FIBARO-402035 format. One record per residue (C-alpha): residue number from 0; residue in one letter; x, y, z. Coordinates in steps of 0.05 Angstrom, whole numbers, always signed. Example, Ala and Ser with C-alpha at 12.3 -4.5 7.8 and 13.67 -1.06 7.14 Angstrom:
2
badren=0	pafi=A	east=+246	north=-90	up=+156
badren=1	pafi=S	east=+273	north=-21	up=+143
END
This chain:
56
badren=0	pafi=M	east=+371	north=-664	up=-199
badren=1	pafi=T	east=+364	north=-611	up=-145
badren=2	pafi=E	east=+298	north=-596	up=-113
badren=3	pafi=E	east=+278	north=-522	up=-113
badren=4	pafi=Q	east=+257	north=-490	up=-48
badren=5	pafi=Y	east=+199	north=-442	up=-43
badren=6	pafi=Y	east=+176	north=-397	up=+13
badren=7	pafi=S	east=+109	north=-365	up=+29
badren=8	pafi=I	east=+102	north=-291	up=+40
badren=9	pafi=E	east=+95	north=-304	up=+115
badren=10	pafi=E	east=+161	north=-343	up=+117
badren=11	pafi=V	east=+199	north=-289	up=+80
badren=12	pafi=A	east=+170	north=-235	up=+125
badren=13	pafi=K	east=+193	north=-274	up=+187
badren=14	pafi=M	east=+262	north=-286	up=+158
badren=15	pafi=L	east=+273	north=-213	up=+141
badren=16	pafi=K	east=+237	north=-187	up=+203
badren=17	pafi=V	east=+189	north=-144	up=+162
badren=18	pafi=A	east=+113	north=-141	up=+158
badren=19	pafi=Y	east=+74	north=-188	up=+112
badren=20	pafi=L	east=+49	north=-127	up=+74
badren=21	pafi=T	east=+120	north=-103	up=+60
badren=22	pafi=V	east=+137	north=-169	up=+24
badren=23	pafi=Y	east=+70	north=-166	up=-12
badren=24	pafi=R	east=+86	north=-95	up=-37
badren=25	pafi=W	east=+154	north=-117	up=-61
badren=26	pafi=I	east=+120	north=-172	up=-102
badren=27	pafi=R	east=+66	north=-125	up=-130
badren=28	pafi=S	east=+118	north=-72	up=-150
badren=29	pafi=G	east=+161	north=-124	up=-185
badren=30	pafi=K	east=+221	north=-117	up=-138
badren=31	pafi=L	east=+214	north=-189	up=-115
badren=32	pafi=T	east=+196	north=-245	up=-162
badren=33	pafi=A	east=+141	north=-292	up=-138
badren=34	pafi=Y	east=+97	north=-345	up=-168
badren=35	pafi=K	east=+23	north=-348	up=-155
badren=36	pafi=A	east=-4	north=-417	up=-137
badren=37	pafi=G	east=-79	north=-411	up=-131
badren=38	pafi=K	east=-91	north=-353	up=-83
badren=39	pafi=Q	east=-21	north=-357	up=-52
badren=40	pafi=Y	east=+46	north=-330	up=-72
badren=41	pafi=R	east=+109	north=-372	up=-70
badren=42	pafi=I	east=+179	north=-342	up=-72
badren=43	pafi=K	east=+236	north=-385	up=-99
badren=44	pafi=K	east=+298	north=-386	up=-54
badren=45	pafi=E	east=+341	north=-365	up=-113
badren=46	pafi=D	east=+296	north=-304	up=-127
badren=47	pafi=L	east=+299	north=-284	up=-54
badren=48	pafi=D	east=+375	north=-289	up=-53
badren=49	pafi=N	east=+379	north=-246	up=-116
badren=50	pafi=F	east=+332	north=-195	up=-86
badren=51	pafi=L	east=+374	north=-190	up=-22
badren=52	pafi=N	east=+440	north=-185	up=-60
badren=53	pafi=N	east=+412	north=-128	up=-103
badren=54	pafi=K	east=+389	north=-90	up=-41
badren=55	pafi=K	east=+460	north=-83	up=-13
END
């Protein structure tokens, strides 16, 4: 069984060299799938990969 990897908005922003708010807007607009855990969003690695592949 493989363990899924999740990132916070801050981690995704650092990886893509964009602002925190940019990632947040992608989530709110539905472009990037994220899961809300309490008050925080978590982005699954697979969803981030799909988002990046669709942007090209």
